[in-house]
NUPAMI-627417 format. One record per residue (C-alpha): x, y, z; residue number from 0. Coordinates in Angstrom, 3 decimals, padded with zeros to 6 digits, always signed. Each point is the difference from the previous one (the first is absolute). Example, Ala and Ser with C-alpha at 12.3 -4.5 7.8 and 13.67 -1.06 7.14 Angstrom:
<atoms>
> +012.300;-004.500;+007.800;0
> +001.370;+003.440;-000.660;1
</atoms>
This chain:
<atoms>
> -025.825;+009.432;-023.479;0
> -002.621;-002.161;+001.140;1
> +000.571;-003.767;+000.812;2
> -002.543;-002.622;-000.033;3
> +000.367;-002.624;+002.366;4
> +000.063;-003.633;-001.339;5
> -001.175;-001.456;+003.422;6
> -003.571;-001.423;-000.149;7
> -002.395;+001.274;+002.781;8
> -000.219;-003.570;+001.332;9
> +002.669;-002.495;+000.516;10
> -000.712;-003.147;-001.715;11
> +000.905;-003.426;+001.770;12
> +003.577;-000.692;-000.907;13
> +000.847;-003.035;-001.900;14
> +002.218;-002.736;+001.023;15
> +003.245;+000.237;-001.950;16
> +002.314;-001.991;+001.867;17
> +001.107;+002.803;+002.511;18
> -000.453;-000.075;+003.656;19
> -001.700;+002.506;+002.068;20
> +002.201;+001.531;+002.699;21
> -003.076;+000.651;+002.253;22
> -000.785;-003.833;-000.078;23
> +003.587;-000.948;+000.554;24
> +000.540;+002.333;+002.868;25
> -003.241;-001.050;+001.515;26
> +000.575;-003.647;-000.155;27
> +003.706;+000.432;+001.157;28
> -000.881;+001.974;+003.139;29
> -002.824;-002.274;+000.999;30
> +002.350;-003.072;-000.162;31
> +002.572;+001.628;+001.883;32
> -002.400;+001.317;+002.699;33
> -001.515;-003.517;+000.245;34
> +003.442;-001.690;+000.273;35
> +001.239;+002.497;+002.631;36
> -003.341;-000.074;+002.139;37
> -000.205;-003.821;-000.100;38
> +003.513;-000.404;+000.785;39
> -000.272;+002.238;+003.054;40
> -002.956;-001.624;+001.429;41
> +001.307;-003.588;-000.519;42
> +003.619;+000.648;+000.968;43
> -001.322;+002.252;+003.058;44
> -001.890;-002.923;+001.422;45
> +002.916;-002.041;+000.002;46
> +002.342;+002.453;+001.391;47
> -002.335;+000.748;+002.910;48
> +001.207;-003.311;+001.585;49
> +003.639;+000.796;-000.055;50
> +002.460;+001.044;+002.745;51
> +000.065;+003.608;+000.567;52
> +003.525;-000.081;+000.553;53
> +000.685;-001.670;-003.221;54
> -002.124;+002.711;-002.050;55
> +001.764;+002.809;+001.667;56
> +003.494;-001.506;-000.834;57
> -000.921;-000.608;-003.572;58
> -001.659;+003.455;-000.181;59
> +003.096;+001.716;+001.377;60
> +002.307;-001.868;-002.403;61
> -002.095;+000.484;-002.901;62
> -000.605;+003.861;+000.788;63
> +003.715;+000.696;+000.208;64
> +000.796;-002.194;-003.156;65
> -002.913;+001.924;-001.816;66
> +001.435;+003.365;+001.134;67
> +003.578;-000.994;-001.287;68
> -001.535;-001.035;-003.231;69
> -001.735;+003.202;-000.505;70
> +002.916;+002.131;+000.792;71
> +001.918;-001.958;-002.618;72
> -002.705;+000.369;-002.409;73
> -000.014;+003.701;+000.857;74
> +003.663;+000.546;-000.513;75
> +001.099;-002.803;-002.572;76
> -001.831;+001.860;-002.937;77
> +002.580;+002.908;+000.296;78
> +003.009;-002.616;-000.217;79
> -001.709;-001.454;-003.126;80
> -000.544;+003.527;-001.361;81
> +003.477;+001.159;+000.548;82
> +001.390;-003.052;-001.594;83
> -002.196;-000.018;-002.976;84
> +000.823;+003.689;-000.859;85
> +003.761;-000.924;+000.759;86
> +000.010;-002.886;-002.465;87
> -001.566;+002.054;-002.792;88
> +002.819;+002.416;+000.352;89
> +002.734;-002.446;+000.576;90
> -000.906;-001.830;-003.132;91
> +000.084;+003.230;-002.037;92
> -003.750;-000.002;-000.622;93
> -000.333;+003.408;+001.459;94
> +002.628;+002.750;-000.076;95
> +000.185;+001.931;+003.543;96
> +001.428;+002.956;-001.853;97
> -003.328;+000.306;-002.178;98
> -002.223;+001.847;+002.596;99
> -003.256;-000.261;-001.922;100
> +000.518;-003.806;-000.520;101
> +001.214;-000.443;+003.789;102
> -002.941;+002.005;+001.182;103
> -002.443;-002.163;-001.670;104
> +001.592;-003.088;+001.508;105
> +000.183;+001.375;+003.588;106
> -003.590;+001.203;-000.288;107
> -001.345;-003.319;-001.268;108
> +002.034;-001.777;+002.761;109
> -001.759;+002.309;+002.661;110
> -003.383;-000.799;-001.370;111
> +000.402;-003.608;+000.289;112
> +000.888;+000.162;+003.831;113
> -002.480;+001.994;+002.180;114
> +002.125;-000.590;+003.008;115
> +002.850;+001.939;-001.473;116
> -000.026;+003.943;+000.271;117
> +002.928;+000.478;-002.282;118
> +002.374;-001.833;-002.520;119
> +003.376;+001.431;-000.721;120
> +002.974;-000.121;-002.108;121
> +003.335;+000.955;+001.868;122
> +002.782;+001.021;-002.569;123
> +003.677;-000.419;+001.080;124
> +000.403;+003.829;-000.325;125
> -001.980;+000.622;+003.340;126
> -003.416;+000.702;-001.834;127
> -003.153;-001.664;+000.112;128
> -003.091;-000.131;-002.265;129
> -003.159;-001.353;+001.509;130
> -003.852;-000.294;-000.399;131
> -001.961;+000.706;+003.002;132
> -003.789;-000.523;+000.984;133
> -001.581;+002.675;+001.793;134
> -003.437;+000.469;+001.612;135
> -002.990;-000.411;-002.235;136
> +002.086;-002.583;-002.275;137
> +001.934;+002.736;-001.753;138
> +003.442;-001.089;-001.269;139
> +002.713;+002.373;-000.729;140
> +003.735;-000.370;-001.371;141
> +002.953;+001.928;+001.411;142
> +003.755;+000.078;+000.268;143
> +001.850;+000.631;+002.887;144
> +003.750;+000.884;+000.549;145
> +001.465;-001.377;+003.305;146
> +003.599;+001.123;-000.611;147
> -000.622;+002.247;+003.275;148
> -001.248;-002.966;+002.107;149
> +002.925;-001.530;+001.796;150
> -002.077;-003.003;+001.052;151
> -000.928;-000.815;-003.454;152
> +003.671;+000.325;-001.220;153
> +001.034;-002.371;+002.709;154
> -002.693;-002.491;-000.905;155
> +000.945;+000.063;-003.758;156
> +003.568;-000.547;+000.917;157
> -000.564;-003.057;+001.989;158
> -003.151;-001.409;-001.620;159
> -000.096;-003.880;+000.045;160
> +000.159;-001.782;-003.368;161
> -002.870;-002.072;+000.849;162
> -003.894;+001.242;+000.248;163
> -000.637;+000.958;+003.467;164
> -002.534;+001.895;+002.259;165
> +001.578;+003.250;+001.545;166
> -000.863;+001.089;+003.696;167
> -003.175;+002.320;+000.055;168
> +000.956;+003.479;-000.515;169
> -001.570;+003.502;+000.299;170
> -000.866;+002.223;-003.017;171
> -000.275;+003.513;+001.180;172
> -001.942;+001.477;-003.016;173
> -002.677;-002.697;+000.157;174
> +000.208;-000.032;+003.883;175
> -000.213;-003.795;+000.303;176
> +002.172;-003.122;+000.674;177
> +000.432;-002.331;-002.930;178
> +001.187;-003.452;-000.234;179
> +001.803;-000.977;-003.489;180
> +001.069;-002.991;-002.028;181
> +003.139;+000.727;-001.967;182
> +000.978;-002.125;-003.059;183
> +003.442;+000.965;-001.169;184
> +000.601;-000.341;-003.891;185
> +003.205;-001.134;-001.486;186
> +000.764;-000.207;-003.848;187
> +003.375;-001.694;-000.844;188
> +001.559;+000.362;+003.313;189
> -000.926;+003.681;+000.237;190
> -002.590;+001.695;+002.216;191
> -002.564;+001.684;-001.845;192
> -002.378;+000.981;+002.666;193
> -002.658;-001.569;+002.167;194
> -003.979;-000.290;-000.073;195
> -001.555;+000.702;+003.384;196
> -003.661;-000.658;+000.940;197
> -001.091;+002.003;+003.148;198
> -002.802;-000.578;+002.343;199
> -001.281;+002.332;+002.755;200
> +000.014;-001.307;+003.724;201
> -003.013;+002.030;+000.484;202
> -001.790;-001.961;-002.788;203
> +001.270;-003.389;+001.527;204
> -001.269;+001.182;+003.217;205
> -003.501;+000.890;-001.675;206
> +000.110;-003.507;-001.584;207
> +000.793;-001.650;+003.396;208
> -002.979;+001.844;+001.553;209
> -002.206;-001.098;-002.716;210
> +001.200;-003.587;+000.263;211
> -000.929;-000.005;+003.745;212
> -003.507;+001.624;-000.360;213
> -002.552;-001.996;+001.771;214
> +002.381;-002.369;+001.750;215
> +001.055;+000.018;+003.527;216
> +003.433;+001.061;+000.663;217
> +002.492;+002.449;-001.376;218
> +002.269;-000.646;-002.930;219
> +003.473;+001.674;-000.366;220
> +003.469;-000.368;-001.567;221
> +003.220;+000.829;+001.760;222
> +003.164;+000.884;-001.788;223
> +002.913;-001.631;+001.957;224
> -000.960;-000.179;+003.760;225
> -000.609;+003.667;+000.879;226
> -001.644;+001.722;-002.937;227
> -003.629;-000.093;-001.050;228
> -000.464;-000.474;-003.816;229
> -003.432;-000.449;-000.242;230
> -003.022;+000.557;+002.374;231
> -003.645;+000.993;-000.201;232
> +000.929;+003.303;+001.957;233
> +002.511;+000.918;-002.874;234
> -002.480;-000.425;-002.793;235
> -000.900;+003.743;-000.106;236
> +003.461;+001.289;+000.844;237
> +002.102;-000.034;+003.171;238
> +001.324;+003.001;+001.699;239
> +003.674;+000.602;+000.581;240
> +001.614;-001.868;-002.947;241
> +002.799;+001.589;-001.651;242
> +003.310;-000.727;-002.139;243
> +001.771;-001.299;+003.429;244
> -003.243;-001.650;+001.215;245
> -001.840;-001.615;-002.983;246
> -001.969;-002.281;+002.055;247
> -001.425;+000.069;+003.457;248
> +001.988;-001.651;+002.777;249
> -001.790;-002.457;+002.288;250
> +000.897;+001.974;+003.158;251
> -002.732;+002.789;+000.156;252
> -002.183;-001.441;-002.610;253
> -003.730;+000.863;+000.225;254
> -000.885;-003.681;+000.307;255
> +001.049;-000.421;+003.425;256
> -000.529;-003.667;+000.061;257
> +002.105;-000.456;-003.089;258
> +002.786;+002.239;+001.461;259
> +000.194;-002.415;+003.031;260
> +000.453;-003.056;-002.275;261
> +003.706;-000.761;+000.840;262
> -000.216;+000.930;+003.741;263
> +001.066;-002.835;+002.184;264
> -001.806;+001.650;+003.039;265
> -003.315;-000.307;-001.910;266
> +000.321;-003.796;-000.892;267
> -002.813;-002.053;+001.188;268
> -000.350;-003.852;+000.046;269
> +001.062;-002.044;-002.864;270
> -002.421;-000.543;-002.854;271
> -002.002;-003.232;+000.103;272
> -000.490;-000.021;-003.830;273
> +002.158;-002.010;-002.182;274
> +001.646;+002.068;-002.884;275
> +001.238;-001.035;-003.196;276
> +003.847;-000.154;-000.666;277
> +001.285;+003.545;-000.700;278
> -002.754;+001.667;+001.944;279
> +000.478;+001.128;+003.468;280
> -002.132;+001.898;+002.554;281
> -000.441;+001.139;+003.484;282
> -002.448;+001.671;+002.483;283
> +000.568;+003.234;+001.928;284
> -002.023;+001.348;+002.705;285
> -000.841;+003.711;+000.253;286
> -002.216;+000.585;+002.907;287
> -002.661;-002.441;+000.420;288
> +000.153;-000.788;-003.787;289
> +001.799;-002.655;-001.718;290
> +001.123;+000.505;-003.754;291
> +001.239;-002.729;-002.227;292
> +002.728;+000.541;-002.661;293
> +000.188;-002.419;-003.003;294
> +003.356;+000.716;-002.060;295
> +001.782;-001.203;-003.067;296
> +003.227;+001.411;-001.604;297
> +000.173;+000.799;-003.725;298
> +003.435;+000.228;-001.832;299
> +001.043;+001.449;-003.075;300
> -001.613;+003.257;+000.032;301
> +002.820;+002.200;+001.156;302
> +003.039;+000.010;+002.460;303
> -002.267;-000.600;+002.982;304
> -002.553;-002.808;+000.158;305
> -003.600;+000.889;+000.058;306
> -002.119;-001.517;+002.981;307
> -003.503;-000.414;-001.025;308
> -002.295;-000.254;+003.133;309
> -003.581;-000.241;+001.138;310
> -001.055;+001.403;+003.625;311
> -003.021;-001.339;+001.687;312
> -001.689;+000.654;+003.353;313
> -000.033;-003.317;+001.646;314
> -003.904;+000.337;+000.512;315
> -000.416;-000.056;-003.850;316
> +001.789;-003.468;-000.461;317
> -002.851;-002.185;+001.189;318
> -002.661;+001.504;-001.904;319
> +001.205;+001.922;-003.129;320
> +002.814;-002.487;-000.765;321
> -002.503;-003.007;-000.087;322
> -001.981;+001.962;-002.490;323
> +002.882;+000.981;-002.113;324
> +001.370;-003.717;-000.077;325
> -003.486;-001.152;-001.319;326
> -000.291;+002.868;-002.404;327
> +003.684;-000.406;-001.298;328
> -000.344;-003.604;-000.554;329
> -003.308;+000.161;-001.859;330
> +001.169;+002.987;-001.659;331
> +002.957;-001.621;-001.370;332
> -001.876;-002.551;-001.748;333
> -002.525;+002.813;-001.369;334
> +002.852;+002.026;-000.997;335
> +001.716;-002.526;-002.083;336
> -003.151;-000.567;-001.843;337
> -000.667;+003.905;-000.344;338
> +003.549;+000.438;-001.323;339
> -000.466;-002.726;-002.696;340
> -003.231;+001.493;-000.978;341
> +001.263;+003.411;+000.132;342
> +003.119;-000.870;-002.336;343
> -002.252;-001.732;-002.491;344
> -002.800;+002.618;+000.144;345
> +002.107;+003.172;+000.789;346
> +002.315;-000.408;-002.762;347
> -002.642;-000.215;-002.673;348
> -002.047;+002.766;+001.389;349
> +002.513;+002.514;+001.051;350
> +002.316;-000.190;-003.014;351
> -002.384;+001.782;-002.456;352
> -001.195;+002.361;+002.911;353
> +003.616;+001.176;+000.576;354
> +000.447;+000.595;-003.621;355
> -003.351;+002.006;-000.142;356
> +001.134;+002.028;+002.932;357
> +003.214;+000.847;-001.542;358
> -001.557;+000.767;-003.300;359
> -002.506;+002.128;+001.689;360
> +002.485;+001.910;+001.797;361
> +001.825;+000.579;-003.274;362
> -003.316;+001.353;-001.461;363
> -000.141;+002.355;+003.104;364
> +003.145;+001.326;-000.712;365
> -000.801;+000.358;-003.578;366
> +002.826;-002.223;-001.176;367
> -002.145;-001.648;-002.655;368
> +002.845;-000.850;-002.430;369
> +001.707;-002.220;+002.543;370
> -002.928;-002.121;+000.725;371
> -000.595;-003.419;-001.620;372
> -003.070;-001.877;-000.581;373
> -001.231;-002.230;+002.846;374
> -000.252;-003.620;-000.624;375
> -003.151;-001.914;+000.667;376
> -000.741;-002.291;+002.804;377
> -001.903;-003.223;+000.661;378
> -002.375;+001.793;+002.286;379
> -002.824;+001.797;-001.780;380
> -000.145;+003.333;+001.950;381
> +003.839;+000.386;-000.450;382
> +000.037;-000.942;-003.629;383
> -002.826;+002.551;-000.437;384
> +001.972;+002.599;+001.914;385
> +003.005;-000.435;-002.299;386
> -001.941;+000.159;-003.013;387
> -001.829;+003.263;+001.056;388
> +003.275;+001.379;+001.061;389
> +001.817;-000.686;-003.358;390
> -002.765;+001.567;-001.978;391
> +000.106;+003.224;+002.465;392
> +003.810;+000.061;-000.705;393
> -000.357;-000.032;-003.553;394
> -002.329;+002.910;+000.113;395
> +002.358;+001.885;+002.287;396
> +002.898;-000.581;-002.368;397
> -002.040;+001.750;-002.443;398
> -001.066;+002.783;+002.187;399
> +003.530;+000.619;+001.271;400
> +001.008;+000.956;-003.560;401
> -002.305;+002.866;-000.002;402
> -000.106;+001.351;+003.476;403
> +002.726;+002.100;+001.342;404
> +001.551;-002.305;+002.827;405
> +001.247;+002.821;+002.171;406
> -003.240;+001.685;+000.140;407
> -001.706;-003.208;+000.995;408
> +002.676;-000.794;+002.514;409
> -000.548;+003.423;+001.789;410
> -003.848;-000.291;-000.102;411
> +000.103;-003.371;+001.470;412
> +002.325;+001.023;+002.775;413
> -002.389;+002.941;+000.744;414
> -002.758;-002.239;+000.178;415
> -003.069;+002.570;-000.193;416
> -002.053;+000.431;-002.820;417
> -000.319;+003.476;+000.713;418
> +003.405;+000.714;-000.770;419
> -000.727;-000.485;-003.820;420
> -002.725;+002.653;+000.101;421
> +001.174;+003.093;-002.130;422
> +001.746;+002.637;+002.120;423
> +002.233;+003.014;-000.583;424
> +003.666;-000.896;+000.499;425
> +003.302;+001.696;-000.690;426
> +001.695;-002.037;-002.674;427
> +002.963;+000.126;-002.267;428
> -000.974;-001.159;-003.564;429
> +002.601;-000.945;-002.737;430
> -000.899;-000.536;-003.862;431
> +002.640;-001.622;-002.244;432
> -000.215;-000.242;-003.955;433
> +002.396;-001.424;-002.419;434
> +001.539;+002.668;-002.325;435
> -000.018;-000.770;-003.666;436
> -001.911;-003.240;+000.627;437
> -002.070;+000.008;-003.375;438
> +003.094;+000.537;-002.209;439
> +001.719;-003.089;+001.690;440
> -003.158;-002.135;+000.177;441
> -000.990;+000.471;-003.687;442
> +002.831;-002.188;-001.226;443
> -000.682;-002.722;+002.587;444
> -002.587;-003.002;-000.083;445
> -002.453;-000.169;+002.451;446
> +001.625;-002.652;+002.232;447
> +003.212;+002.145;-000.088;448
> -001.892;+003.076;+001.146;449
> -001.551;-001.741;+002.792;450
> +003.200;-001.302;+001.142;451
> +001.535;+003.524;-000.089;452
> -002.653;+001.669;+001.775;453
> -000.065;-002.891;+002.865;454
> +003.772;+000.316;+000.375;455
> -000.464;+003.751;+000.424;456
> -002.935;-000.301;+002.330;457
> +002.213;-002.453;+002.079;458
> +002.738;+002.521;+000.500;459
> -002.375;+002.860;+000.961;460
> -002.211;-002.329;+002.241;461
> +002.809;-001.365;+001.890;462
> +001.461;+003.583;+000.780;463
> -003.476;+001.018;+001.105;464
> -000.510;-002.963;+002.324;465
> +003.562;+000.253;+001.325;466
> -001.112;+003.349;+001.262;467
> -003.285;-001.474;+001.556;468
> -002.048;+001.783;-002.623;469
> -003.120;-001.423;-001.788;470
> -000.288;-000.486;-003.681;471
> -003.548;+001.198;-000.769;472
> -000.355;-000.814;-003.630;473
> +001.765;-000.677;-003.250;474
> -001.327;+002.096;-002.863;475
> +001.498;-000.930;-003.463;476
> +003.644;+000.761;+000.613;477
> -000.740;+002.166;+003.090;478
> +000.097;-000.634;+003.456;479
> -002.004;+001.608;+003.107;480
> +001.313;-000.495;+003.423;481
> -000.514;+001.625;+003.506;482
> +001.102;+000.345;+003.278;483
> -001.894;+000.831;+003.445;484
> -002.745;-002.467;-000.307;485
> -001.462;-001.993;+001.620;486
> +002.560;+000.422;+002.348;487
> +001.015;+003.534;+000.941;488
> +003.824;+000.516;-001.011;489
> +001.393;+003.292;+001.118;490
> +003.038;-000.259;-002.141;491
> -002.014;-000.836;-003.119;492
> +001.518;+002.806;-002.252;493
> +003.562;-001.321;+001.056;494
> -000.965;-003.569;-000.999;495
> -001.478;+000.974;-003.276;496
> +003.054;+001.963;-000.963;497
> +002.319;-002.772;+001.095;498
> -002.103;-002.324;-002.339;499
> +000.287;+002.392;-002.885;500
> +003.752;+000.110;+000.223;501
> +000.114;-003.629;+000.188;502
> -002.244;-000.464;-002.898;503
> +002.276;+002.350;-002.020;504
> +003.110;-002.053;+000.878;505
> -001.865;-003.154;-000.913;506
> -001.002;+001.258;-003.399;507
> +003.602;+001.129;-000.693;508
> +001.154;-003.383;+000.904;509
> -002.530;-001.637;-002.178;510
> +000.844;+002.496;-002.932;511
> +003.640;-001.202;+000.307;512
> -000.963;-003.803;-000.373;513
> -002.430;+001.006;-002.824;514
> +002.696;+001.887;-001.883;515
> +002.609;-002.774;+000.388;516
> -002.825;-002.332;-001.490;517
> -000.267;+002.372;-003.119;518
> -003.430;+001.154;+001.463;519
> -001.373;+003.678;+000.040;520
> +000.046;+001.748;+003.650;521
> -002.996;+001.130;+001.569;522
> -000.615;+003.129;+002.216;523
> -002.282;+000.625;+002.863;524
> -002.001;+003.136;+001.137;525
> -001.055;+000.108;+003.662;526
> -002.201;+002.489;+001.637;527
> -000.272;+000.210;+003.921;528
> -002.498;+002.204;+001.891;529
> -001.046;+000.087;+003.770;530
> -003.349;+001.054;+001.020;531
> -003.394;-000.900;+001.276;532
> -001.995;-002.706;-001.916;533
> -003.157;-002.172;+000.740;534
> +001.410;-003.478;+000.854;535
> -002.354;-002.953;+000.085;536
> -002.138;-002.484;-001.850;537
> -000.906;+001.507;-003.529;538
> -002.238;-001.370;-002.624;539
> -003.363;-001.739;-000.774;540
> -001.587;-002.560;+002.387;541
> +001.137;-002.937;-002.129;542
> +003.480;+001.104;-000.415;543
> +002.056;+002.444;+002.355;544
> +003.682;+001.055;+000.387;545
> +001.855;+001.076;+003.109;546
> +001.461;+003.320;-001.573;547
> +000.493;+003.596;+000.192;548
> -001.692;+002.825;-001.851;549
> +000.054;+004.015;+000.257;550
> +001.993;+002.863;-001.131;551
> +003.106;-001.512;+001.380;552
> -000.254;-002.900;-002.469;553
> -000.452;+002.188;-002.986;554
> +002.881;+002.371;+001.103;555
> +002.454;-002.917;-000.052;556
> -001.324;-001.319;-003.237;557
> +000.589;+003.384;-001.656;558
> +003.464;+000.400;+001.627;559
> +000.946;-003.258;-001.865;560
> -001.463;+001.281;-003.292;561
> +001.823;+003.451;+000.577;562
> +003.449;-001.889;-000.269;563
> -000.328;-000.090;-003.620;564
> +000.771;+003.535;-000.118;565
> +002.366;+000.660;+002.890;566
> +002.255;-002.872;-000.958;567
> +002.023;-000.811;-003.159;568
> -001.538;-002.686;-002.307;569
> +003.069;-002.137;+000.635;570
> -000.247;-000.094;+003.733;571
> -000.174;-003.420;+001.694;572
> -001.904;+001.199;+003.009;573
> -002.014;+003.228;+000.394;574
> -001.056;+000.423;+003.708;575
> -002.162;+003.077;+000.866;576
> -001.106;+000.667;+003.484;577
> -002.562;+002.576;+001.334;578
> +000.779;+002.497;+002.462;579
> -002.466;-001.540;+002.447;580
> +002.252;-003.048;-000.024;581
> +003.203;+001.791;+000.113;582
> -001.073;+001.704;+003.247;583
> -000.085;-003.459;+001.652;584
> +003.693;-001.119;-001.129;585
> +002.763;+000.052;+002.202;586
> +003.684;+001.018;-000.813;587
> +000.736;-003.319;-001.660;588
> -001.695;+001.192;-003.428;589
> +001.267;+002.755;-002.103;590
> -003.232;+001.137;-002.017;591
> +000.610;+002.616;-003.039;592
> -002.491;+002.664;-000.178;593
> -001.320;+000.563;-003.728;594
> -002.765;+002.510;+000.876;595
> -003.530;+000.282;+000.359;596
> -002.043;-001.708;-002.689;597
> -003.565;-000.288;-000.862;598
> -001.622;-003.623;-000.008;599
> -002.830;-000.972;-002.171;600
> -003.480;+000.004;+001.560;601
> +001.168;+001.964;+002.888;602
> -000.196;+003.839;+000.619;603
> +003.231;+001.700;+001.082;604
> +003.657;-001.384;-000.124;605
> +002.047;-002.361;+001.865;606
> +003.528;+000.259;+001.170;607
> +001.938;-002.719;-001.693;608
> +003.323;-001.459;+000.830;609
> +002.215;-002.587;-001.963;610
> +001.224;-002.727;+002.034;611
> +003.145;-001.496;-001.296;612
> +002.466;-002.728;+001.208;613
</atoms>
């Protein structure tokens, strides 16, 4: 099938239609932000140059630690918000925690909205948990864990506070990591129904602390209580020696020997000469000839122990780097406000259609065409054109989806190599089905009723085939051709085909029971199954090809289906004949009955034939 492109060879100038160009908007916004930032830095920098170094150092110290505290809260608070949000949905009855499918979507959605969180869980009163976890590469999985054998978990559930709370960091053996969790108990009518839990890794927290401090003097850290290290750049890639009994490193023996001496009285140097804001403390220690300054502030509400957020500087860094940071911080604060305002206005308008497009494109990648809605338009020309083009493509794909076997497409897409569709010899198992007595039943029906009858029958047959991971190759009148063993090799192809045949027989019997109760004539089905070598690949003319199988194995399978007319009585609801080649591949779960050797049309010699009855 050839397709002529409707795109002209040369783009004509776009007419103004009231829409704005995203290119122009971004260029203008970025230029404005750079101008404001640079001019502010130059102007304020000249003014700050005349100020007292000590005042700048004090302001910088207070601002740095305040910013650090604020950043820690920004990193941890989303976990609280997410745990509360999910808990409120369950507490209100909007979501049933017993419905794993719905709960899984809720947990997965909550996890996607909070990148700082590695897992979102629901704890059941019966000592089980159901959680969504994020792994390397952005992969998300759902799992259920039984904690009945964990005495610590039982003790915690027995004494769980009624109010939302952070629990002490704990070690998870199977993930080889320490985690920090926010627990939100759920009560309904005075009865405890469970708890939602948002969990963050202290390794990720350490990586984030390291990232926050990149390019700045000093070392940032977070202590849990007084003698445990919760976050430190040295812990960003893991830290040795952690375990269930020792989930966080102790200060004593910590690899940052300066931090390890933070509370040692014998190392204290002279008092600080900078003034610190209320709630902020600091001191200096001397190690050898070097003096190190600690700026500290405690944070409460993140567990039984307070968090001590700190920044450690070498005293030589203060006079130079702190001055530079103070200037940049004050100028950056003004520029940040402007950037945030511009980003909120501009980013929301740009990001919303892009996010929708990305999600829809992901559904196309997964071939979930039926689950995608049309994209809405945009005020920005490029995004509006993108939405229109995508919607046109989507309409075309919806039609293609009706005519192309989805399983074949999925498998070939996963294999990713065009060479995999070139015709090759492959060991396959082929199945042919046909409705027995179809002509006599159909002659008294209208065309719509005949179509409904055939479609219902094909639905039963196709569902059974696909349940056994088979591929429906084609529908031919009232017949179906299917196969196993391609494009992916299936060592148990014969077993799958026979299981599918027995399931089809059961489905036809159940449908006949319904038809009899409705006063309709029952239908019978003939099935032929054969295993052998066949040519597999793209077969057809250049403008129209099918991924199919051809060869002697296909012909024998069809002949076995036709042979059912003579080896079964006319009133049989299901006639299943299997070749000896297929029977040789079956296990003890099947009981094929030999019916002798029979010639098949178009092939010399005879074929061992067996009945397969359920």
